[in-house]
N, C-alpha and C positions, 0 to 999 in steps of 0.2 A: 597592689595586686589585686586590693579591695574599688580601687578608682576604677579598673581595667575590667574590674566585674560588672558591678555599676554599672562603666558610662553600655557593654554589653547589653542588661539590664535592659537600659530605657532607652533604648532603638532599636532592640525584642518587640515592645513597650510600642515602641510609637513603624511598627508592621508592621501589629496583629491590627494596630488600629487603625491607622488606615488602608487594611483591606480589609477592614468590617464595613469604614463609611467608603460606601461607592463616590465614587465625580470626583475622589482623593486620588491623587498618582504616585504613585510608587517616593523612596526617597533614593536617587540615584549613587551604587551600590563603589562601593570607592576603590580607589581602583589599590591594590597593592602595591608593595613596595621592587617584589622581584617581576612581577610581571609589565613587560612591559607592552606588547605581540595584542594583547587581551585588548589594553586600551584605547586601540584606531575602533573610528565605525568601520563598517566595511559602508561600501559605495553603491553596494547592489543592493534590490529588497529579495528577499528567501523568496522565489516563486515555490505554491506548496503542490497549486495543477500542472507543470509541465512535470513534477516529479511521480504522483496520478497518471498520469494522461499515457505516463511513458509504463510499457507492454513488455512480459515478456512471453515465450506459449508459443505454439498455434490453430490454425485455424484446420478441424480439421470435415472435408464431406470426404458423407460414403453413400455408397446406392444399397441402397435400401429398403428391405418388403414385408409386409404383412402375413401373407400367402405366395404358393408355387412360380404361380402363375395370376402376376400381376406383373404390372409393369414398376419399375426404380421410381422410388421415391427418393426424394436429397433433402440427408440429414448432415445440417454440422454441427461445429462442438466444439465450445475454444477453448484449451488445454492448457496453463502453466508449463509444465512444462517443455522442459528445452529438448529434451528427443523426440525425434519422432519418432519411432519404433513405441513409447510410451504415452505420446502423446494419440496416436492411433487407439493401442489398444484402452483409452477408460474414452476411447468413442466409439467402439463396437461394445461398451460395454453399459456406458453412456444407453446405449440406442437400443440398447436388449431390455432396464427395463424403464426405458421407453413406448416397447408393446411389438417393438420392430426383432422379429426374430429369428428375421433370414436378409442374414449382411450380403450384400451381394459382394464391390470391390471400393474398396479408395482411388476416389474422382480426382481428390487433387488433398496435397498440404500446405499451407503457407507457414511463412512466421509471421505474426504478430508482428 
């Protein structure tokens, strides 16, 4: 039991030293006896940019005005909601916050 404990302490010290000294590669993790599936290497690297570029939600375009007798201005809002109705309500609130008190109609709602 004490041999296992001292071996564990030594491995932890090696890992800490390797972490604190830049330029050293960490020691490879030993394979666990019952874990055969995790020992296989991935053939394709994980692409984090494709996961970030995948978006959900809607692009809502509203016709808005600051005064009653004014031409319509297009206001665009990107919503992360998957519901068209919630996306429209978020866009209307955002337009009012942006200083457009009169919201005419919804021009278009496109999924992202």
